[in-house]
N, C-alpha and C positions, 0 to 999 in steps of 0.2 A: 267544278265548284268551287270557288274561292282559289282560283289560281292564279297567281302572278307569274301571267303568260309571255311577260317583259325581264323576270325576274331580277325585276329594280330590285337590290339588298340596301339602300337607302334608307338607312334609321327611320323611324317618325319620330316626328317633330314632338317632343316633349315638351317642350318652355312654350310652342303655341299656346296662345292664352286663351282661357275657355271664355265661352260666349254666355248669352242669357239664351234660353229654349226660345225658338224662333216662334212669336206668338201665332203664326198659321197653320203650327204641327200641334199646340196644345188639343185642340179638339183630339186630333186623331190620337195620340196621347192619352190620354182620360180617356175615351170612346174606346180604343182599344184593348187598357187596361180594366175597361166597366164589362164588356164583352169576354174578355180572356177568364173574369174570376166570378162571372155572373151565375154561374151552372155550380159555383162552389160556393155560393151565399158567403161571401166576403164581409165581417163585421166589423167594423175601425171604432175603437173606443180612445179618444181624444182626454186623459186625462189631467187637467190643469193646462190647455193650453188655448183657451178662449181668446187670451189678450195677447195670444204670442205672434208677433209677427217678423219678417226675414232683417237680418239675417242670423238664422243659429244653424250649430252644428248638428246634423243627424248619423247616428252611430245604428248601423240595423243589424239586428240578426241577416242571418244566408243560408236558410235551411234547404232551399231549391228555385227549383227557375221560376216558380210563379212570385219571389218575392221581388222580383223586376214588372210586376206587374201592381203588386199591392202597394209596393213607395208610391208609386205617384198618385195614386187615390186616397192614403191616408195624408198626402201633403196640400191635396187638394185645398182650395184651389189658387194654391202657389205654386209657382213656376221653383225646380232647383237643378242646381248640378248636380250629376252622379260619378263617381270615380268607379274607371270603367277596364276593365281589361282588355289585352288588344284583339282578342278575337273578334270581340263585337262589331269593331270599326273595319275588320275586313267583310265580316258579315251584313254589313246594311252599306257599306261604306262612309268614309270620311267625313262628307258635308253633310250627310243626314247625321250619322253619330253626333256630330259635335253641335248640330242643329237642336235634337233632342236632351243637349247638355251635356253631354258627357266630358268625361278629365280622363284621360290616357293615363295608364297602367301594367307597368310587369309586372306579374305575382310576384313577390318575394323578391321583391329588386329594389333597395333602397336610393331614390330618386329624390332630391332637394325639389325641381323642377316640378314634382307632383304635389311637396306641400306646398311651395310658392305659387302654385294653382289653387290649389283649396284656401288658399290666403286669399286669392285677387278676387275670386268669386266668393267671397264673402266681406272682404272689407271693400273693393272696389267697385262691382255687379250687386254687393247687396243682396246677395242670393242664399237661397240652401243650401247647401252640400249636404249628401251623402253620402257616407262612409261603409261598407261594408268589414270590418273590422277581420273577420276569419278568410276571405279572400277565395273561398271556395265556397261548395255544396257541400252539405254534411254528409260524411260517407254512412254514416250507423245512425242516424235523427238525435245526433249529443253535439254538444258545443264543437267546432275545432281551436286551433292552437288562437288565442289573441295576443297578437302581438305587446309587447311589454312598454312600449312608446305612445300606446294611443293615451292614457293621461296625460304625457307631457305634450302629445298634439292638443288637446284640447284646450288647456290650461295657455299655449303659444298663441291659437286662435282666437280668445280672449272675445269668443260669443255666447249666448245660453248653448249648454248642448242637450239636447234630446236622444230620447230612446225610441227605437222601435224594435220590439218586439214581436216575431208571428208565431202562432201557432196553426199547425196543418200542413204547411208549404213541403217541409219533406216528405210527410205519409202521400198526398194527394199524388206526387211526383219522385216518389224514392232515385236518388242520386243512381243505383244500378239500375234504373228500369227508367227513364223519364221519359220513353215513349209512348208511356202507358201512364194514362194517368185516372189514380182514381177518386171517389168520388169520397168528400171527407171534407168538412166545412172550416173555412181557412177564420180564422180572428188573430187581428192586429191589435195593439196598443200601443200608440203616441203619447211620451209622458217626460215631461221638462225633467230632468234629473238635476242641473246646474243654474240656476239664473245667472246672467254675467256679473253682476255684482258677488253671489255665493261663490263662481268660480274662483274668482281671483282672493278669495281668502280662504278656498280652499288647499291642502298639501297636496302635489302631486301626485303620490302613493295611495293616498284615499280615493283621489277624482280614480284612480287607475283600478282598483280593487271594485269601486263600484260602478264602475261601466262593467267591470267581469260577473260582478252581478249580473246585472240587467240582460247581461248577452249568453246568459247560461241556461239551457234548457235540456231536453230530454222527452225524445217525441212519444216515442213507446209508453213511457209514464204517464203523460198527458192523457196519450190512447186511451189507455185501461180507466183513469181517473173518472174520465169524460166519456167511458161507454162507447164509444166510436169504433161501431163496427166495416169493417174493410170485408166485402164478400165477395169482391173482384177473382174470381178461381185460380186466375195465374199468379197472386200475389206474391208468391216466393223468385218468382223467375228474374232469376239475376244475382241474387243475394249473395249466391258463391262468389261474387268476384269481389265483397266486402268479409263475407266472415270462409278465406280460404282454407282454413286449417281447421284438421277432425277433431272436436272437444273429444271423442272419444280412441282415437287412436293415434293421435296428431300427427299424422300424417297432411303434409300443405298440400297444396293442387293437385286435390282429388277429389275435391269437392262439387257439385253439379246441382242443380237447383231445375227443377220441373212442378208447375201447377203450385200447388201449394206448399212443395216436399221439397227440402233439401236433404241432401243425402253423400256418404260418402263411396267412392267408388273401389277404395282400398280395403276396407271392412266393411261393409255394406250397413252402418249404421245409418239411420234416416232419425228426421225431425218434420213434424207437420207445423206452417206458420197458421198460427187459428184465426179466429175474424179481428182477434183485439192484440195482433202483432207479435204474441208469445210464441216461441217456438218449444212442442212439446215434444218429447223425447221416449224415451222406452219406460215403463213401468211412470206415464203422465208422469215425469219430471219435466218441468218449467225451466224453460234456459233463455232468459231477457236478451234480444239483439249487442246490446252496447256492451254487456257483460262481457260476451265471447270477443268481439271487438275487443276489449282493449285487454283482452284473457292473450289474445296474439300480439298483440305489444308485450305484454312483458314473457313471451316466449324469444320475441325478436332481440330485446335486450338480453335474456342471456345468452341467446349463440351468441351475440357480440364478446357479452361477456367471456364465455368461452372459450375465443379466438372462432367460431365456427359460420359466423356467420360470411354470405356468399353472395355478390353481387355483378355479375360481368355475363356482359351477353352481347351477341351479333343483334345488331339493330339495323331498324332502318331511318332516316331522319328528314323533315321538314321545316323548314325553317319562315319564321313568320318574322319578318324585318322590318313591317311597314303595315297600311290598312289596304294594298293594294293584293294583297292573297298569298297563299302558300307556296313556296317554293321546295322544290324535291331535291333533299342532297347525296342522297343513294344511300349506297350501305356505308355503316361503320360499325365502333364496338363502343358498348358502353362497362366503365369501371365505377365502382362504391367502394371507398374507402375511408377510412376515419376523419381523413381529413377533407373532403370532398370526391363529387365527382368530377369524370375524365371523361370525353366525349370525343374519340377521335375519327371522325370523318375528311370527307376529302382533303385525305394528306394534309390533315391539321390539329392540331390537339387542345381544347379547350377545357378550362378548368372553371370549378362551381365551388365553391369554397362554402363548405356548412357553416361555416360562422356568419356569413353574408344573408343565409335560407332558414326562415325558425320553420318551416315547412317544403312538402313538396308537391306542386299541383300531379294530381292524379285524374285521372278520366279512364273508366269503363268500357265503353266502345264509342270511340271519340268516332263520328261523322261515318258511322258503321265501318271504322276500320281497325277493329279491336283495341284495346286497352294499349296505353300509353301514358308516360309521363313526363310532361311539360318542364323547361329549367332553362331560364333569362339569365339572360344579362344586359345593360342597358340599353343594347342595340336590336339587339332581337330575341327571341322565344324561338326554341330547339321543341319540336315535339317528336319524341322519341320512341319507337313501336318495335317489338320484339316478336316471332313467332314461337320463342324457346316458351314450354308449357309452364315455366318456373319462373317467367317473367310476372313478378307479382305487384302492381304500382302499388296496393295498399304495405305489403311489407318492407317496400323501398321507402315509401311514407314514416311508417313506423323509425324504420333506420334512420332516417334524414332528422326525423325529429331527434333521437335519440343523441343523435351525432353532433348536431348544432346544442343541444343544452349544456353538453358535455366540451364544447369547444369555447361555449361564453362566458363558462366559471371565469369568476375574478375577471373579467373582461372590461374596458368603460367603454360604455354605451354609446353610440353616436349621438352627438347632440346637436340633433339639425336646428333646433332653435337659435344657435349659437350661426349655423351657416346658412339658415334665414336672413336673420341681421343684416348678416356682411353682402347678405345679394341682392335685397332688396331698394 
């Protein structure tokens, strides 16, 4: 499945211009989206959108897989282009994926070609363009890292800015168990936060701040406030991938989950995930999943500060250079240090600087092949797996985000506006 049988390493053509969604595919897009969200009772609120017509820029939260079905319905009856990761092109084929409006991008790689394609879709094709700034599904029901250049991007595009905020998508299919859908009502809100005129008058920093405010969410808090009970009996299975470190004994990678229980095999401590997404431990002490998740982040940063953090693993690697599928690259070695990642494979040494990637793409059981991380450059995505029990994608992600912040301090940000104007 998704194998590049000819092992063609030709890079995907990021400069190829986006097309309008093919009209004959629109009934399939909208019909398929409706069918996929029908059982979850999707409700879409359109605040102040009555007179809005394309082109405009949509910035959307990205909680889970359902977002791909929610966005087309929220934007109905208009067509749109969607900035999408390379995996979709491999899964559906380049012709079809371009035909449903997708613009190719490699996660956490700055590429002026993507910015140019967004501009082309907005100004030359007069289309809506939807961007998911978080770049990945939520690990623990809260907002992932938001790039600090979204205000700059919005100002550069010079079109109205519309926010698509979703509730329920993560809870219906949490990233650590997307294979089993929970029955959770989906809510979406489409709201214009800047008209073209208001955007021209706004300061870039203010635009960035407003975007971040509208992208902020905590799904477990929302679940509790809305009293949405999830009765699925195996609701905690897979949670140990996100919550890998025991809150009782502090040991990492001894956590397991079964049914509605999360427990530590090292010390025997256990927690029950109740119907409202709360973890209930000994003496009925309640722990919020996002709080546990962020506690782990702090522990990783302590390790880095104490110079005890370690990330060096024997790995197996698959390459995704284009839409033709994955190419096995065999065994290798991965090392993460303050400067970046070094991936040694096939007698080559690939370096991925932390300054160039605000986060790390994590996968908990990608294609049923186990946990992995994905490191990309402009020409290829490298899917990296390991059988080492201490290979933890979430922990590696926390370290990567910390190193990024440290290495970016005081650095002049990349001005893609200048580069865009020089290349248009």
